[in-house]
N, C-alpha and C positions, 0 to 999 in steps of 0.2 A: 258702354260699360254697365255692369250690373253687379250689385252686392246684395245678397238676400239669404235668408234662412227659411227653410220650409219644414214645418212640423219637427223641428229639431229637439232632440232629447239627449241630454248628457247626464250620466250618473256616475258617482264615485261609490264603489262598494254597494251598488244598487240603491243608493240614496240619491234622489234626483237633485241635480244642480240647475238644470234647465229642462223644462217639461213641455214638450209639444209647442214650441215657440215658432211662430211664423211672422216675418216682417221683411220689407224690402227698403233698403236705405236710399234716400234721395241723393242722386249724384249731383255734384256741384253745389252742395249745401252743407251746413253744419248741423250735426245731430248729437245731442247729449243723451247718454244712457244713464238713467238714475234708478234708484230703488233702495230698499233697506239693505243693511249688511247681510251678506250671504245670499243675495238675490240672484247671483249668477252673472253679474255685469262683466267682471274681468274674464270669466270663463267664456262668455259670448265673444269677446274680442279675440281670445286665443283660438276659438273655433273658426272664426273668419280667417285667421292667419294660418290655419292648418297646424296649430301647435298642440291641439288636443283632439282626440277622436270622439265620435258620437255613438250613442246606442241606437239611434234611429233618426230618420229625417235626412235633410241635405243642407249643405252649405254651398251656395252658388257665388262664385267670383268669376265673372265672364269679362273678357275684353281687357284684362289687366295682366301685365307681366309682373313677376316678383319684384322687380325694381320699381314698379309703379306704386308700391305701397310702402310707406314709412311707418315705423312703429316705435312709440315711446312707452317702454314698460314702466311699472312702478319702480321708483329709485331703489327700493329695498330688494329688487330682483337683480341688481347689478353688483358684481364682485369688485368693490373699490380697491381691493388689495392688489389687483393685477398691475404689473409694471408698465402702465400705459401713460403717455402724456396726453394732455388735452388735445394737442394736434393729432395724435394717433386716433383718438376717438372721433373727432370731427371728420377725419379722412375716411372713416368707415362709411360715411355718407356717399362717397363716390366709388365704393368698392365695385359696384356692378359695372361701372364705366372703365375703370383702369385695371381691374383684376387683382388677384392676390399679390402678385409680384410686379405689377406695372408701376411706371413712374408718373408722378404728378406733373402737370404742366405749370407754367407761370400763372396761367389763369386760375387753375385750381389752388395754387399757393396763395394768390391774392384773395380768393373766395373764402379761405379759412379765416383770414383776418376780418373779412366782411361779416361772416356768420357770427364770429365771437363778439364783434362790435354790436350786432343786433340783440344779443342776449346779455349785454353788459359785462363781458369778460375780456375786453381788450387788454392785451398784455399778459394773458394767462396761457398763451400758446405752449410754452415749454414746461409748464407745471405738471407734476404727476397727479393723477386723479386721487391717489391716496392722501394728497395734501389738501384736498378740497373739502368744504362742508357739503352736507347733503344738498342744500339748495344750489350751491355752485355746480355740483355734479349734475343736477337736474338741468341746469341751464346749458351745460356742455352737451347733454343728450339732445336738447332742443336745437342747438347749433348743428349737430349731426343731421337732424331732420331737414333743416334748411339747406344744408349742403347736398342732400340727396335729390332735392327738387322733384319730389314724387307727386303723382296726381291725387293719391289718397293718403291721408295722414290719420293714423289711429293712435289715440292717446289714452293711457290708463292712469287715471288720477294724476294729471300732470302738475297740479299745484301743490302737492305734498312737499313740505319743507321749504316752500318758497315764501319770501317776504311779500308784503302787499304791493310794493312797487314792481317787483319782478312779475308778480301775478298779473297786474294791470298791463304790463308790457306784453306778456304772452297772450292775454285776452285780445289785445289789439292786433297781435300777429295772427291770431286765428281769424279775426275779421279780414285782415289783408289776404290771407290764404283763400277765403271764400270769394273775395272780390276778384282774385286771380283765377277763379274757376275750379279751385281744388275742392275735394270732398274731405270733410273733417268729421271723424266719429270719436267721441271722447266719453269716458266714464268720469262722472263728476258727483260731488256730494253737495256742493254749495248751490242752492236753488237760485240765489240772486245772480250768481255768475251764469247759470243756465239761462235765466230770463234776459240778461243783458246781451248775450252774444249768440246763443244758439237758436237757429230758426225752427228746428224740429226737435222733439224730445221723445225718447222711447222709455217708458216706465215699465219695469218688470219686477216681479217678485217670484222668481223661478219660471213663471209663466207670464204671458203678455197681460198687462193691465191697461195700457193705453199707448198709442203711437199716433202723433198728429203734430200740428203746429204747437210750438211751446206754450203759447198763451191758452191753448185749449187743454193741454195735458196738465199744466200746473194749476189744477183746481183742487180744493180741499177734498172733494168727494173721491177723486182719483187717488190722492195720496193716502187717504184713510183706507181705501180699498187695498192698496199695495201693502200697507203695514198690517192690516187684518189678515190678508192672504199669507203674508210671511209668517205670522204667528201660527196659522193653521198648519202650514208646511212643517214647521219645526216641532209642533206638538201633537198633531193628529194623524198625519199621513203615514201609511205603511210603506214598506220597501217597494221600490219601483219595479214593476214587472214589464219587461219590454220583449218584443219578438225580434230576435236577432236574425239578420240576413244571412 
């Protein structure tokens, strides 16, 4: 398996969001993506998932089927008004296995309760998602990821709207995923969480600042460089000129 970007550039209205970024994610490890607001962190995840196009460079995802990658978007990207139950959302995790109109097995049925128990939502199976708090909805989405049993898990700010206990539980779940040989890539803001759980860290500010073991990246000099670079991008850089293929 391989997940990498090579000389990747993404621009919105010719304003660079990611600029000539190259890195290769470590398979079977946890990697945090950090950086200032507007650094391109969420955009990078969406590029890996094929949800946004690029102006140049390449996104490389080799040896992985679509079902091998589970994605947790920011909770604000979810339409909570949809008439879906908690059970419906968790079952989306095995959509690749059963298909759109397939029937679930008794094993799948039992797995739903197991997934909800892991995220602290036992008994919520028949609730509608529009009855949930943001934190509860986020936990339902994590249960869907557990249900999917994917090799690669991509998380975009997974701890938004979560209380401290649920955050601790999910951090432990991430550790468990790594111990099981899964690859976890997550956008985070809390550097203490990054230091506690993530083996590698990618620090970006539209461009690459540092990518290495977390204890190497989380140095004052790197963080100061990222925020200084972000200030330059917002205040001094001209529109992005790229050569289209």
